[in-house]
N, C-alpha and C positions, 0 to 999 in steps of 0.2 A: 611534578607530580611523580610521589613515589608507588606508583601502582602500573600493573602489567595485567592485563585480562585478555584472554583468548575466549573468541565466545564462537560455538559451531551453531549454524541454522541448518538442521538436516531434512533434505526432500521436502522442500517448504514452498510453498505459492502465497507469500505474503499478503495479509489482508487486515481488515481494520480490528479483528481480535485479536490481533498481538500486538501490531502496531499502535493504537490507539487504546488508553483506559475506558472502561464505561464511564468513569465519571468526565472526561475529556470528551467524550462523545456527547455527553447529557450538555455539557456548555458550549460543544460546536467543534468540530476538527477544525476549523479555519483558527483558532486558538490552540492548535498543536504546537508546543515549543515555546509558546507567549505565555499563558498563565502554566505558575509552576505546578507541576504534575508528575509525582514522581516515577510513577511506571510509564508513563508517555514518554518523558525525557529519558529515563534510562534506554529506552529503546534507540533515541539518537545518541546518547552519551553514554557509554557504557562505563566510564570514570567514575559514575555517579554510584557503582554499586556499594552495598553496604547495609541496607536495611533489609529485613526479615518480613518475607511475607509468604501466604500459601492462600490459594484461590481456587476455585472453579467457575466457570458462566456458562450459560445455555443461550442460544440466539436461532430461533428454526429458521429465519431469513438466510443464514449464510450455510453454504456449502460444506462447511465445516464446523459445525455449528456447537459443539464443545471444547472449550476450551481450559486450560489448567495452568496453573502458574505457583512455581516456589522460587523462593529467594533466600538465601542466606548472606553471611557476610562476604563469604567467599565462593559462593556456589550460586547460580541461576538457571530456571528452565522453564521456558513459556513453550506451551506445544497443545497443538489439538489434531485430530486424525478424524478421519473420515473416508469410506468407502462406499461406493454404489455399484450394484452390477442390475441389470434388467436382463431377462432371458426371457426373448420373443418367441411365444408359443405358437404363433401363426405364420403361414406361409407366405403372407405378403411383406414384400420386400421393403413397403413403407415404413414397417415396424420394427427397427432395427434391434440387435442386443448391444446394449453399451456398455462400457466398464469405465469407471473414473475412480482414482486415487488422490485424493487433496490431503494434505498435513502441511502443520506449521511448527515449524521446531527454534528455539532459540536458548542455547546453551552459553551460559556464562562461567567463567572460572578464573579468579582474583589468584595471581599467582605474586603479588607485590612481597617481595624479599624473599623470594622462593626461587627465581630464577636469573638469569645471569645478569650481571651488572649493567651491561649497557643497555638493557632493555626496561630499566626501571623508573626512566622518565619517560616514558610513552607508553599509551594507550591504544590498545588496537583491538576489534571485535571482526572476529572472521567469522563468515556466512556462507551458508549454501541455500539455493533458491531454485524448487524446480517443481514440474508434475507430470502427470501422464495421464492420457485419455485416449478411449479407444472405442471405435465405432464398427459394427459389422451388420452387413444387409446380407442375408441370403433368401432370395425367391426360388433359385432352382440347383442343382447340383453345380450346373456349371455357368451358374449366374451369381455373382455376388460381388461386394463392394466391403473392402476394408480400409478404414482411413485410422490413422493413428499420430499423436503429436506427442512430443517431449520437449519440456525447458529445463534448461538447467544453467546456473550462475553458481561463481563463488567471489567472494569479494571480501572485502576487510574495510571497518570504519577505524578513524584515526582522529582523536580530541587532543587538541594542544592549546593550553592556557596562553593567552596573550596580553596577559595584566588582569587587574580587579576587573569585574563583570565582563570580559571578554574571553570567549574561545572560537577557535578554529577548528572545522571539523570536515574532513576528509571524507568520501567513499569511492573506492574504486572496485569495479568487478568486472569479469570475462566468463563465457562461458558459450553454450550453443541452443539453437532452437532448431528440430528437426521435423520435418512431414512427410509422413510415409503414406502413400495411397495405391493399394493393389485392385485392380478393376479387370474382370473378365473381358471387356472390351477394349480395354486400352491399356493393358499392362501394369507396369509397376512404375511409380514416380516419387523418387526418395530426393528430397531437398533439406539439405543442411546449412545453417548460416551460423558463424562464429561471429561473436560480439563483444568488443571491447569499449568500455564506457567509464564513467566514471563523474563526479559533481563534488564541490567545495563550497562552504559556507562560514561567514560571520555570525553568531549569535552575541546579544549584549542581553545580560538583564541583572536590574538592580531590583531587590526584593526586601521589604521587611514586613514580616506577618501578612496582612493582606491587601498591603500597598505594593505595587510593582508596576515597573515600566520595563517592557521587553520589544528587542528589536532584531530582525535577521534578515539576511540577505544570502539566497545561494544560487549558484548556478553551474549547469552542466548537462548530461544525458540522464536518459532513465538509470535506476540503478537497482529495481528489482524486476520479476516479469509481471508483477501487476501494473507498473510503469509502463511497460512494453506494450502489454496488450490493450492498453487505455490511448496507443497514439492514434492519430488519424488515419494513417493507412498500415494495415497490420502488417507482421513480419511477412506471411504468404497469404497471397491473394489469388483466388481464382480470376483469370485473365481472360480465359475461352473456353470453349466447349471441350478442347482438347486434353483439360486441366494441365496446361501451360502453367508453371508457378514462376513468380516474382517475387525476389526477396524486396522488401521495401524499407527495411531497417536501414538507415543512411541520414549522414548530417542532421542530427535531432539535437536540438538546444531547448532547454528548460529553463525558466529563471522566476525565482519565487520571492518575492517580498512581505515580509509582516511586521507588524508594530500593534501592539497593545499595551493600555495603561488599566490598570486596578485600582479602585478605591474601597476604603475597608468601611464597611456599614455597622456601626455600634460593635466592634470586634466579634460580630457574630458571623461575617461573612464580608463580600464584596461585589461590587458592579464594576465590568470591565467594559470597554470599548476597544474596536480594533479595525485595523484593515488588512486585507490579504489581498495579492494578486500574483495571479501565475500565469505565464505568457509561456507559450510551446511554439516551436518553427520546426516544421520538419519537411526534409525536401529528399525527394527519390533518388536514385539512381539513374533511371528510366522510368518511362511512362508507356512505352509502347506496347500496346494488344495486340497488334496486329503485324507487325514489322514492317509497316510500311512508312513510319513517320519513326526513325529511330532517335535515341538520345533527346526525346521529350521529357522534360523531367515535371511529376506532379510536384503542388507544394500545399502543405494543409500548415495552418497558423490557427492558434486557440489563444483565447486572453478570457480569464475569469476575473473580474474584481469585487470583492466582497467587502460588506459592512457588517462586521457581527456585534451584538450586544449579547452579554452573558449576566446572570445573577444566582449569587450562591449566598443562602443564608440559613442559618443552624438555629432550631429550637429545640432546647433540651437535647436528646439524643436524634433528631432527624435532621436530616441536612436538605433541603429544597435546591435542584438546578434547574434553572430553564435558560437557554440559548434561542437567539433568533438571528436572524443574518437575512440582508437585503443585496441583491447580487446581478451582475450584469455582465453576461457571456457574450462574446463575439466569435464566430466561427466563418472562416474565409479558407475555403479549398478550391485548388486547381482540380476540376475533374473532366470526364471526356464527355461531351454530350451526342447527341445521335448524328451528327454528321462528322461524327472522329475530330473533332477539333477541342483542344486544352480551353476550358472557359472557368474563370473563377466566381465560385457560387458565395455569397456571402447572407450571413444570417445575425440577427443579434436577438437577447433575450433578456429582458428585468423579471425577475423573479422574487419571493420571498418563502423562507423555510423556518421551521422551529423543530427544537428537538426538548426534550424532558426528562429530567430524572430526580430520583430520590434516593437518599441512604438513611438507611434505621441501623444506627451502632447500638448493636445487643450490650456490648459492655466497654470496655477499653481496648480490648483485643477483636472483637469479632464484629462484621457489619452486613448487610446485605443492601446492593444497589439493585435497583430499577431501572431501565432506560427504553426510551421510546423515540423513533424518528417519524415525525410529518404527521401518523395516523395512528389515534390512540385507540381506535376500532379493530384494527387489523393485528391478530395476535403475532405474525410475520416479525411488524417492526418493535417486539418487545424484546429485552433481553433481562437475565436476572445474572448474579453475580455474587456469591458468598466468598468472603475474604478475610482472612486472621491475620493479624499483625501483632508482633510482638518484638 
């Protein structure tokens, strides 16, 4: 590949607004990287850069509801920014002052033919991923409680061609999580955890118009702060009344398998069926809450098997999208019971969900997308996206 891309994600806490397009969310995120979708595929494979697009979307249900996208042949930027501050006017300590800063940035720069020759055959996407939150309780001048969390990762994505229709895409990252708490009755607690992780995946896709077959297999650790926050055992957990903190991020493995088949419908759209399985295993370094039973480990196991179905059909200048999924989830965690004994708790669930979306193509360049997840009556489940291509 005669391309070299450098991408920076500045002060980012990656969320669906950047990772998946509204189109792929309407069809179902189980189909991400399986149904051909330029905006979603570009996030995973920056070597695809080359199309031009401007867009702005709004989704009230997200912590960063406003998202902007700009793509040219050699430059790209996806971003959303949001800050919240609540000033407690009451003297009651259970009404805290809170500050949060949320932002998502994706910067793409194509330097093919402009950089050192030995880099022209590789494509790398560098990113930063972080967030900041603070909560303050004040009931009296000498009675206070301040909590701050900071998250920061820096990493890289590298796609490499493995022949016709196959790609190897690797991600590596490192950074830190920090938890700080200052209480009038306990003093300071400052915990910092350094994280190094990565993953690798093999992707296959054979596509012709609306007929396609896709397959991927990936394995490794969590590579974003969102992945880490969704682990069975959080990075920092409250393990005693004395605010002793235990770092639980250790020995984590995530594997994903995806497959999809798309069949064209009258040259106006397609029907897709698929399968997606996500397996997560986490084992902690220690699970001692009282220092009476040292070196006992907690174990978390998650598995989600989904069977998604999607339809996209266009009539004149309107495209309708419907996605459904049947899924089975298993959760098996080793936790402490009331007798301070480690016990395995198992949970099984069957479920069904749907997503819905519509695109109105105003002309060859402008389109408006609408999206809804599961509840048509809730305004927080709606999103709107205005985009321009040329």
